[in-house]
C-alpha positions as a Markdown table, in Angstrom:
| # | Residue | x | y | z |
|---|---|---|---|---|
| 1 | Ile | 105.5 | 88.2 | 106.5 |
| 2 | Val | 105.0 | 91.7 | 106.1 |
| 3 | Ile | 107.7 | 94.1 | 104.8 |
| 4 | Ser | 107.1 | 97.4 | 105.0 |
| 5 | Ser | 109.3 | 100.8 | 104.4 |
| 6 | Pro | 108.8 | 104.3 | 103.6 |
| 7 | Ser | 109.2 | 104.6 | 99.5 |
| 8 | Gly | 113.2 | 104.3 | 98.0 |
| 9 | Thr | 114.0 | 102.3 | 100.7 |
| 10 | Gly | 114.4 | 99.2 | 98.5 |
| 11 | Lys | 111.8 | 97.2 | 99.7 |
| 12 | Thr | 110.5 | 96.3 | 95.9 |
| 13 | Thr | 114.3 | 95.1 | 94.9 |
| 14 | Ile | 114.7 | 92.9 | 97.8 |
| 15 | Cys | 110.6 | 91.5 | 97.7 |
| 16 | Lys | 111.9 | 90.2 | 93.8 |
| 17 | Lys | 115.4 | 88.7 | 94.9 |
| 18 | Leu | 113.5 | 86.8 | 97.8 |
| 19 | Leu | 111.2 | 85.6 | 94.9 |
| 20 | Glu | 114.1 | 84.4 | 93.0 |
| 21 | Phe | 115.9 | 83.0 | 95.7 |
| 22 | Asp | 113.0 | 80.6 | 97.4 |
| 23 | Lys | 110.3 | 79.1 | 95.0 |
| 24 | Asn | 107.9 | 78.9 | 98.9 |
| 25 | Leu | 106.7 | 82.8 | 98.4 |
| 26 | His | 104.5 | 84.4 | 97.0 |
| 27 | Leu | 104.5 | 88.0 | 95.9 |
| 28 | Ser | 100.4 | 89.2 | 96.8 |
| 29 | Ile | 99.6 | 92.0 | 94.1 |
| 30 | Ser | 97.9 | 94.8 | 95.5 |
| 31 | Val | 95.2 | 96.3 | 93.8 |
| 32 | Thr | 96.0 | 100.4 | 93.2 |
| 33 | Thr | 93.9 | 103.5 | 91.9 |
| 34 | Arg | 96.6 | 105.1 | 90.8 |
| 35 | Lys | 97.5 | 105.6 | 87.6 |
| 36 | Lys | 100.1 | 103.5 | 86.3 |
| 37 | Arg | 103.5 | 103.9 | 85.7 |
| 38 | Gln | 105.4 | 103.6 | 82.4 |
| 39 | Asn | 107.4 | 100.3 | 82.2 |
| 40 | Glu | 104.4 | 98.3 | 84.9 |
| 41 | Val | 102.3 | 95.7 | 84.0 |
| 42 | Asp | 98.5 | 95.1 | 85.1 |
| 43 | Gly | 98.8 | 92.4 | 86.8 |
| 44 | Val | 102.1 | 91.7 | 87.5 |
| 45 | Asp | 102.9 | 95.3 | 89.3 |
| 46 | Tyr | 99.3 | 96.0 | 90.6 |
| 47 | Phe | 96.1 | 95.3 | 90.0 |
| 48 | Phe | 95.5 | 99.3 | 88.4 |
| 49 | Lys | 91.8 | 100.1 | 89.1 |
| 50 | Ser | 89.0 | 102.5 | 88.9 |
| 51 | Lys | 87.9 | 104.1 | 92.4 |
| 52 | Asp | 84.8 | 102.9 | 91.3 |
| 53 | Asp | 85.8 | 99.2 | 91.0 |
| 54 | Phe | 88.0 | 100.0 | 94.1 |
| 55 | Phe | 85.3 | 100.2 | 96.4 |
| 56 | Gln | 82.8 | 97.7 | 94.5 |
| 57 | Leu | 85.2 | 95.2 | 95.4 |
| 58 | Lys | 85.7 | 96.5 | 99.2 |
| 59 | Ser | 81.7 | 96.4 | 99.8 |
| 60 | Ser | 82.1 | 92.8 | 98.2 |
| 61 | Asn | 84.7 | 92.2 | 101.2 |
| 62 | Ser | 87.1 | 91.2 | 99.1 |
| 63 | Phe | 90.4 | 92.9 | 101.1 |
| 64 | Ile | 92.2 | 91.5 | 104.3 |
| 65 | Glu | 93.0 | 95.7 | 104.3 |
| 66 | Thr | 92.7 | 98.9 | 102.6 |
| 67 | Ala | 94.7 | 102.2 | 103.5 |
| 68 | Leu | 94.8 | 105.2 | 101.5 |
| 69 | Val | 98.4 | 106.5 | 100.5 |
| 70 | Phe | 99.7 | 109.4 | 98.3 |
| 71 | Glu | 95.9 | 110.6 | 97.9 |
| 72 | Asn | 95.4 | 106.8 | 96.0 |
| 73 | Tyr | 94.0 | 104.0 | 97.2 |
| 74 | Tyr | 95.5 | 100.5 | 98.1 |
| 75 | Gly | 94.2 | 97.2 | 99.2 |
| 76 | Thr | 95.5 | 93.9 | 99.8 |
| 77 | Leu | 92.9 | 91.2 | 98.2 |
| 78 | Lys | 91.8 | 88.1 | 100.2 |
| 79 | Ser | 92.0 | 86.0 | 97.2 |
| 80 | Glu | 96.0 | 86.7 | 96.9 |
| 81 | Val | 96.8 | 85.9 | 100.6 |
| 82 | Leu | 94.7 | 83.5 | 101.9 |
| 83 | Asp | 94.5 | 80.8 | 99.0 |
| 84 | Lys | 97.9 | 80.7 | 98.5 |
| 85 | Leu | 98.7 | 79.6 | 102.3 |
| 86 | Ser | 96.3 | 77.1 | 101.9 |
| 87 | Asp | 98.3 | 76.2 | 99.0 |
| 88 | Gly | 101.5 | 75.9 | 101.5 |
| 89 | Lys | 102.9 | 79.2 | 100.4 |
| 90 | Asp | 104.6 | 81.5 | 102.1 |
| 91 | Val | 103.1 | 85.2 | 101.3 |
| 92 | Ile | 105.1 | 88.1 | 100.8 |
| 93 | Ile | 102.9 | 91.4 | 101.8 |
| 94 | Asp | 104.9 | 95.0 | 100.4 |
| 95 | Ile | 102.0 | 97.6 | 102.5 |
| 96 | Asp | 102.7 | 100.4 | 105.0 |
| 97 | Trp | 101.8 | 99.8 | 108.4 |
| 98 | Gln | 98.1 | 101.1 | 108.0 |
| 99 | Gly | 97.7 | 97.5 | 106.2 |
| 100 | Thr | 99.5 | 96.4 | 108.7 |
| 101 | Arg | 97.9 | 96.9 | 111.7 |
| 102 | Gln | 94.7 | 95.7 | 109.4 |
| 103 | Ile | 96.6 | 92.4 | 108.9 |
| 104 | His | 97.4 | 91.9 | 112.4 |
| 105 | Asn | 94.4 | 92.3 | 113.7 |
| 106 | Lys | 92.7 | 89.6 | 111.8 |
| 107 | Met | 96.0 | 87.1 | 111.5 |
| 108 | Lys | 97.8 | 88.0 | 114.3 |
| 109 | Glu | 99.6 | 84.3 | 115.1 |
| 110 | Lys | 100.2 | 84.1 | 111.2 |
| 111 | Leu | 101.8 | 87.4 | 110.7 |
| 112 | Val | 106.0 | 88.0 | 110.6 |
| 113 | Lys | 106.4 | 91.7 | 110.2 |
| 114 | Ile | 109.5 | 93.2 | 108.9 |
| 115 | Phe | 110.5 | 97.0 | 108.9 |
| 116 | Leu | 113.2 | 98.6 | 107.1 |
| 117 | Leu | 114.7 | 101.9 | 108.3 |
| 118 | Pro | 116.8 | 103.8 | 105.3 |
| 119 | Pro | 120.5 | 104.7 | 106.4 |
| 120 | Ser | 119.2 | 108.0 | 106.8 |
| 121 | Leu | 117.1 | 110.6 | 105.3 |
| 122 | Lys | 119.9 | 112.2 | 103.0 |
| 123 | Glu | 120.4 | 109.1 | 101.4 |
| 124 | Leu | 116.7 | 108.3 | 101.1 |
| 125 | Glu | 116.4 | 111.7 | 99.5 |
| 126 | Arg | 119.2 | 111.0 | 96.9 |
| 127 | Arg | 117.5 | 107.3 | 96.2 |
| 128 | Leu | 114.4 | 109.1 | 95.3 |
| 129 | Ser | 115.7 | 111.6 | 93.7 |
| 130 | Asn | 117.7 | 108.8 | 91.7 |
| 131 | Arg | 115.0 | 107.1 | 90.4 |
| 132 | Ala | 113.8 | 109.6 | 88.0 |
| 133 | Ser | 109.7 | 109.1 | 88.0 |
| 134 | Asp | 108.9 | 111.4 | 90.4 |
| 135 | Thr | 108.7 | 115.7 | 90.0 |
| 136 | Lys | 110.0 | 117.7 | 93.6 |
| 137 | Lys | 107.2 | 118.5 | 94.7 |
| 138 | Glu | 106.5 | 114.1 | 94.5 |
| 139 | Ile | 109.7 | 113.4 | 96.9 |
| 140 | Asn | 109.4 | 116.6 | 98.9 |
| 141 | Phe | 105.8 | 115.0 | 99.9 |
| 142 | Arg | 107.4 | 111.6 | 99.9 |
| 143 | Met | 110.2 | 112.3 | 102.3 |
| 144 | Ser | 107.8 | 114.3 | 104.3 |
| 145 | Lys | 105.4 | 111.6 | 104.4 |
| 146 | Ala | 108.9 | 109.0 | 105.1 |
| 147 | Val | 109.1 | 110.8 | 108.5 |
| 148 | Lys | 105.7 | 110.5 | 109.6 |
| 149 | Glu | 106.4 | 106.3 | 108.8 |
| 150 | Ile | 109.6 | 106.1 | 110.7 |
| 151 | Lys | 107.8 | 106.5 | 113.6 |
| 152 | His | 106.2 | 103.3 | 113.8 |
| 153 | Tyr | 108.5 | 101.1 | 113.6 |
| 154 | Glu | 108.2 | 99.6 | 116.8 |
| 155 | Glu | 104.9 | 98.1 | 115.4 |
| 156 | Tyr | 107.4 | 95.3 | 114.3 |
| 157 | Asp | 109.1 | 92.1 | 114.9 |
| 158 | Tyr | 111.8 | 92.8 | 113.0 |
| 159 | Val | 113.7 | 96.5 | 112.1 |
| 160 | Leu | 116.8 | 96.4 | 109.5 |
| 161 | Ile | 118.5 | 99.6 | 108.7 |
| 162 | Asn | 118.6 | 98.7 | 104.6 |
| 163 | Ser | 122.5 | 100.6 | 104.4 |
| 164 | Asp | 123.8 | 97.3 | 101.6 |
| 165 | Leu | 121.1 | 95.4 | 99.7 |
| 166 | Asn | 122.3 | 91.9 | 99.7 |
| 167 | Asp | 123.1 | 92.4 | 104.0 |
| 168 | Thr | 119.5 | 93.2 | 104.2 |
| 169 | Phe | 118.4 | 89.7 | 101.5 |
| 170 | Asn | 120.9 | 88.1 | 104.0 |
| 171 | Lys | 119.6 | 88.5 | 106.9 |
| 172 | Ile | 115.5 | 88.7 | 105.8 |
| 173 | Leu | 116.3 | 84.8 | 104.8 |
| 174 | Lys | 117.4 | 84.2 | 108.3 |
| 175 | Ile | 114.2 | 85.7 | 109.4 |
| 176 | Ile | 111.7 | 83.5 | 107.2 |
| 177 | Asp | 114.0 | 80.5 | 107.9 |
| 178 | Thr | 114.1 | 80.7 | 111.3 |
| 179 | Glu | 110.0 | 82.2 | 111.8 |
| 180 | Arg | 109.4 | 78.7 | 109.3 |
| 181 | Leu | 111.5 | 76.3 | 112.0 |
| 182 | Lys | 108.4 | 77.8 | 114.7 |
| 183 | Ile | 107.0 | 75.1 | 116.1 |
| 184 | Phe | 103.5 | 75.9 | 115.2 |
| 185 | Arg | 104.2 | 77.0 | 112.2 |
| 186 | Gln | 105.7 | 73.2 | 111.8 |
| 187 | Thr | 102.5 | 71.2 | 111.1 |
| 188 | Ser | 104.2 | 68.0 | 110.3 |
| 189 | Ile | 106.3 | 67.9 | 113.4 |
| 190 | Lys | 103.0 | 66.0 | 115.9 |
| 191 | Lys | 102.8 | 62.9 | 113.8 |
| 192 | Phe | 106.4 | 62.8 | 113.5 |
| 193 | Val | 107.0 | 62.7 | 117.2 |
| 194 | Ser | 103.6 | 60.2 | 117.4 |
| 195 | Asn | 105.8 | 57.7 | 114.9 |
| 196 | Leu | 108.6 | 57.4 | 116.7 |
| 197 | Ser | 109.7 | 54.4 | 117.8 |
| 198 | Tyr | 112.9 | 52.0 | 119.2 |
| 199 | Ser | 112.1 | 49.9 | 116.5 |
């Protein structure tokens, strides 16, 4: 389950709520070359790596996707996705449209793509300013990036306007429930049908 949105749209908060609510979900932890922010924990929020370490992982084919975002490299480890899927978990991946395209090319039918929109650009700027973790220059840069990201909304299966966090959260739960009920994802249904009898 890919969830994408411009920075400040509420994606991280929603992902955390999903994990608390549904124990069969695993949030894929991305590798990044950006510096660790205050309160962030290595191995929990991200795997923080040097550029050399990042490119070593890339050369050993460890990533399912990589992207350059805000002058920093990000990547999703295969082990964070494929191993968890093999264990029967559904995996949430918090990435942008660039990474989504790459994963779509490799995992088409296994992928559910959700894009979150802010209620307005003015509200998005207010949310970014309230975070108090970015400078005015960084906020302006994120706003210009947001306008470009939003143009890719049509590449997704579901698009939600996040004007109310709880409402958006409940809609995503419905999407996940619906996607799990699709016949090709119900792996035990064939066996069940073959065992049906009048007795």
